Each structure stands twice: as structure tokens, then as C-alpha cells.
C-alpha positions, 0 to 999 in steps of 0.5 A: 291790724284792723279787719279792713286793713287785713282785707285790703292787704289780702286783696292787694297780695292776691292781685300781685300774685295773680299778675305775676303768675299770669305774666302781666308782671313779667319775670325779672321786672322791677317792682317800684313802690310808686308804680305799684301804689298807682297800679293797686291803689294801695299804701306802701305798707300794704304793698311791702307786706304783700311783697314780703309774702311773695318773697317767701313764696319765691315769686319775688326777690328783694335785692340790696340797693335795688328793691323788689323785682319779679323772680327772673327766668334763668335759661341756664337754671331751667336747662339744668333743672330740666336735665336733673328732673329727667334723670331723677324722675325717670329713675324714680318712675322706673322703680315705681313701676317695678314696685308699685302694688294694686293700691298704688294703681288704684290711687293713681287712677283715682287722682288722674280721674280728678285731674281730668275732670278739673278745669285747667284754666282759671275762668276769671283769669284765662291766662292762668292755670286754675288753683284746683287744677294746679293742686290736682296736677301736683297730686297726680304726679306725686302719686305716679312716683309714690310707688317707688319705695326709696323715700330719699329718691322720692324726696329728691324728685319732689324737691325738683318738681317744687323748684319747677313750679314757678316755671310751669306756672309761667309756661301758660301766660308766657308761651301758650301752646294751643296745640299741646294736649296736656290731658292726653299726655297725662292719660298716656302716662297713666296707660303706660304705667298701668300696663307696666310698660316702662320704656313707654312711660319713661319716654312719655314722662321725659317728653312731658317734662321737656315740653314746658322747658322748650316753650319757655326757652322759645319765649326767651329766645323770641324776646331776645330777638325782639330786643336786638331788632329794636 
């Protein structure tokens, strides 16, 4: 592919991905080529390549006879995923608090410092979490659980967190909660872990996981009410 075509393809892919993560292309929305060509000023070939990459990332689905659409928000999947995360992540966290050493505490403290100093919002697109904050957030939560010595349990927890990433990304544009103190939640978790206060740490982590789900489920209920009213 020529350099110009490659650059154009990256630009269109980036625009598509940003529009999905920012909620401008909503969960479950159809993605017809004619509309996308007009929206992004791109050829069907460039769009097909970008959509294929988004399918690999789990942001878009290709359905037989129906074409592409943004990965839908499944209420039942979100409920099931949240329950599984609470069960597994609290189990792993409990073990981490019991088994984690000084090096673990130091790494966790350092990663929390990075997270707390990283801008949460993408300044160019305030409807999205910034890429740097997203990475710092993932690193911090992985570190919290890394004190657990059972690699199988850590693997289960990591897999569930990865499955929740798309829902978490959508929690900002689709259901912004301006009263939520995410930074405070992360600090409270760190303080409880360092104090080896297992009960408090588990309660903080559970509330942290459940809050994002509640925001999204409230959004879907509101949208359903609008459709009924309409």
C-alpha cells in the first residue's frame, strides 16, 4: 500500500475508533458503507480495512447478511460480567493483601502516583478517557491484584477485566456521572490495601466495579423509556 493510502487508512481507522469509544457511534448502531463513506470521506476499501481492525479489537461486529455494526451493549452480559468480576477480583485481592510483600506495596504506590498525575480526559476529545490514563488505570488495577501468588486466579481476574474494558470506555460518553470521584475511589483502595484492611479493601473494590455497571444500566433503561415514550 502506498504511503498516502496507509496514512489515510490510519486516519480513518482512528476517527472510527474515536467515534465508537466516545459514543458518537452508539452500541449496536449499524455501520453501512454509504453512510461511512460520506462521514469520513473515504473509499469502501479503506473503510473495510478499518472496520476489520475494529472487529479484531472487539469494537465492531460483522454479522452475516447484515454487515457491520458497533458491538452492542448487552445488559445481561454486563450483569453477569460484573457479578463474575466481583466474585473473582475480591478473592484475588484478599489473597494479595495476605501474601503481598514490601516490593508489591512499593510498586502499587508508584503506579497509583502515576495514575493520579495522569489527565483522565482526552483534551482533544473530552467525551473519552485519555489513552495515557487508560494505560495507567489498567496498570494500577493489575498491580493491586499482582500480590496474589496464584497465577491461575490472577489470569481469570485479568481476563474478566479485559472483557469489561469496552463497557468501561463507554461509561464516560454514555453515562457521565459528574459527581463520581474516581480518583478518590482509587486512593481509598490503595489506603485500605496498604493498611492490610481486607474488609474495607474488598468493599471499596466491589463498589468501584459495580458503579460503572450501574451507570451503563441506568443509561440503557433511560433509552428504553425514551423509545417507549416515542
